[in-house]
C-alpha positions in Angstrom: -5.4 11.7 -30.6 -4.5 8.8 -28.4 -1.4 6.7 -27.6 -1.0 3.2 -26.3 1.4 3.6 -23.4 2.6 1.4 -20.4 5.3 1.5 -17.8 8.5 -0.3 -18.6 9.2 -3.3 -16.5 12.4 -5.0 -15.5 13.3 -7.6 -18.1 11.5 -5.7 -21.1 13.6 -5.6 -24.1 15.6 -2.5 -24.8 14.1 -0.7 -27.8 17.6 -0.1 -29.3 19.5 -3.3 -28.7 16.9 -5.9 -27.4 18.8 -6.7 -24.2 16.8 -7.0 -21.0 16.3 -3.9 -19.2 17.3 -3.4 -15.5 15.7 -1.0 -13.2 17.7 0.7 -10.5 17.2 3.7 -8.1 18.9 6.9 -8.8 19.3 10.4 -7.4 19.2 13.4 -9.7 22.1 15.6 -8.8 22.3 17.7 -11.8 20.1 18.9 -14.7 20.2 20.6 -18.1 17.2 22.6 -19.6 17.4 23.4 -23.2 15.8 26.8 -23.5 16.1 27.3 -27.3 16.5 30.5 -29.1 13.3 32.5 -28.3 14.7 34.7 -25.7 18.1 35.0 -27.5 16.4 36.2 -30.6 14.3 38.6 -28.6 17.5 40.1 -27.0 19.6 40.0 -30.1 22.1 37.6 -28.5 24.5 36.5 -31.2 28.0 35.2 -31.6 30.5 34.8 -34.4 30.7 31.2 -35.7 33.9 29.6 -37.2 33.2 31.3 -40.5 32.8 34.7 -38.8 29.1 34.9 -39.4 26.7 36.0 -36.7 24.5 33.2 -35.2 21.8 33.4 -32.5 22.9 31.4 -29.5 21.0 28.4 -28.3 20.4 29.0 -24.4 20.6 26.3 -21.8 20.4 26.2 -18.1 22.8 23.8 -16.3 22.8 23.1 -12.6 24.3 20.8 -10.0 22.4 20.5 -6.7 25.0 20.6 -3.9 22.6 19.3 -1.3 21.6 16.5 -3.7 25.2 15.6 -4.1 25.6 15.4 -0.3 22.6 13.2 -0.1 24.0 10.9 -2.9 27.3 10.7 -1.1 25.6 9.8 2.1 23.4 7.2 0.6 26.4 5.5 -1.0 28.7 5.8 2.0 26.9 4.4 5.1 26.3 1.3 7.1 24.0 0.3 9.9 25.9 2.6 12.3 25.9 5.8 10.4 27.8 7.7 7.7 31.2 6.8 6.4 32.4 10.1 4.8 34.9 9.7 1.9 38.1 11.6 3.0 37.7 14.2 0.2 34.4 15.5 1.5 34.5 14.6 5.2 33.7 17.5 7.6 36.9 16.5 9.6 40.1 14.5 9.0 40.0 13.0 12.5 37.4 12.6 15.2 39.1 12.4 18.6 37.1 10.8 21.5 38.2 11.3 25.1 36.9 8.7 27.6 37.2 8.7 31.3 36.0 11.1 34.1 36.8 14.8 34.2 39.7 14.2 36.7 41.3 11.4 34.4 44.2 12.3 32.3 42.5 11.4 29.0 40.7 14.7 28.7 43.7 17.0 28.8 45.6 14.5 26.6 42.9 14.5 24.1 42.7 18.4 24.1 46.4 18.5 23.6 46.3 16.0 20.8 43.5 18.0 19.1 45.7 21.2 19.2 48.6 19.2 17.8 46.5 17.8 15.0 45.1 21.3 14.2 48.5 22.7 14.2 49.6 20.1 11.7 46.8 21.2 9.3 44.3 18.5 10.1 40.6 19.4 10.6 39.5 17.9 14.2 36.4 17.1 15.9 36.9 16.6 19.6 34.4 14.8 21.7 35.4 16.1 25.3 31.9 15.7 26.8 32.1 14.9 30.5 29.5 12.7 32.1 28.8 10.9 28.7 29.6 7.2 28.7 32.3 6.0 26.2 29.7 3.7 24.5 27.5 6.8 23.6 30.6 8.7 22.4 31.7 5.8 20.2 28.2 5.4 18.7 28.1 9.2 18.0 31.5 8.9 16.3 30.4 6.3 14.1 27.1 8.0 13.3 29.0 11.2 12.3 31.2 9.0 10.2 34.7 10.9 10.0 37.1 8.4 8.3 39.5 8.2 11.2 38.6 8.0 14.8 41.2 8.3 17.6 40.2 7.1 21.1 42.2 8.5 24.0 41.2 5.9 26.6 42.6 3.4 28.9 45.6 2.7 26.7 46.9 6.2 27.7 48.6 4.8 30.9 50.7 2.7 28.5 51.3 5.8 26.2 49.0 4.6 23.4 45.8 5.6 21.8 43.4 3.6 19.6 43.3 4.4 15.9 40.2 3.3 14.0 39.4 3.2 10.4 35.6 4.0 10.3 35.2 2.2 6.9 37.0 -1.0 7.6 36.6 -1.1 11.3 40.4 -1.9 11.6 41.7 -0.8 14.9 45.3 -0.5 16.2 47.1 0.9 19.1 49.5 3.8 18.2 52.1 5.4 20.6 50.7 8.9 21.5 53.9 10.5 20.3 53.5 9.0 16.8 49.8 9.5 16.2 49.9 13.1 14.5 52.5 11.9 12.0 50.5 8.7 11.3 47.3 10.8 10.9 49.1 13.2 8.4 50.3 10.2 6.4 
């Protein structure tokens, strides 16, 4: 026995409708294996059908790979700076970045803000590293990709923090006293 086979190429006609085929990348996040009736018959695995008659079941295995789903989400939600988690699956609701030195007021203000956010039911990542430049902290926040980044920085002297949307890059100054309610909304 032999068969004349070849790989499909972009633009080949569809065997069903004749339209040109497109080739695209994909990620398998789930699978179905049809196992048939062999083992069901051996085990006597039956059910009653709609007429009340016993029938041997057809077995199958169905699976969704959680790690593959996360990989697919990451591949579809990123840019050249890192991940951009969709809110529904993000590891946190807000990433708070405290800039300044250990003796500056930004760190205690960021810690207090993180506590208020957590008390309001928000999941928080707080970057309170001392001795790390603001640029490194900003790059790390973008790499991690939490949807909302709050920077407690120089604006604190004027009573404001910076609110940044990770996906759009839009930034705005928000009064410190209003930020928790804004984040909840």
